[in-house]
C-alpha positions, 0 to 999 in steps of 0.5 A, a space after each residue: 516434588 520441588 524438581 517437577 515444579 521447576 520442569 512445569 515452569 520451564 514448559 510454560 515458559 517454552 510454550 509461551 514463546 512458541 505461542 508468541 512466535 505463532 501469533 507474530 508469524 500469523 500477523 506478518 502473513 496476514 499483513 502480506 495477504 491483506 495489504 498493509 495500509 499505511 497512511 500519511 496525512 498531509 494538509 496542503 495549501 488550500 486546506 484540503 486533507 490528502 491521505 496516501 495509502 502505500 502498496 494497497 490491494 497488492 494482488 488486486 487484478 482490477 488494476 491490471 492496466 498501468 494508469 490511474 483510476 478515479 472513484 468514490 471512497 468506499 467509506 460513504 464520506 463523498 471523498 474522492 479516491 485516486 489509485 494509481 497502478 503499475 499494471 500487472 507484473 509477473 512477480 513480486 518485488 515491484 512497488 509504486 509510491 507517491 513522491 509528492 502531491 501538489 494542489 494548485 487551483 483545484 488542479 492535483 498533480 501526483 508524482 510517483 516513482 515506481 520500482 522493481 526487484 533488484 538483480 538476483 533478488 528472491 521474489 514471490 512467483 506470482 502475478 502482482 498489481 502494485 498500486 498506491 492510493 491518494 484520497 481527497 476530501 473533494 473532486 479536483 478539477 483536473 488530476 495529472 499523474 506523472 511518473 519518473 522522466 515526466 511520463 504521464 499516467 493515462 486515466 483508465 
């Protein structure tokens, strides 16, 4: 009788490991398809609270043109969201992130950096739309988005 009890315990331990591994895999896959939202909260000089959301809506074809989009936040707070888009890309491995946000006299300057896959890097073979979002408590008087080499993004 004791031998069978030990075998049952061993099976239970293996089943627990398998279930844990499956849950972890589902979380990773879910985060990939839903777009992981990581937010940094940065208070700036005039008291405005800025939220930066990295790599949101990676597969959202509404942002197929390179540039920036301004809209009201979906949470009903009256906040303003600026979405900066790299435009449609032919594969995965591309990204865009905010380097810094400067606010002076209610004028906002957003500086972004774009990246692409490394040479020989395995990538997802699907159309992607890299974006990054910046949320402001109120509408700035002027918004400027600049890429590397002082290349301006146009408002779409």
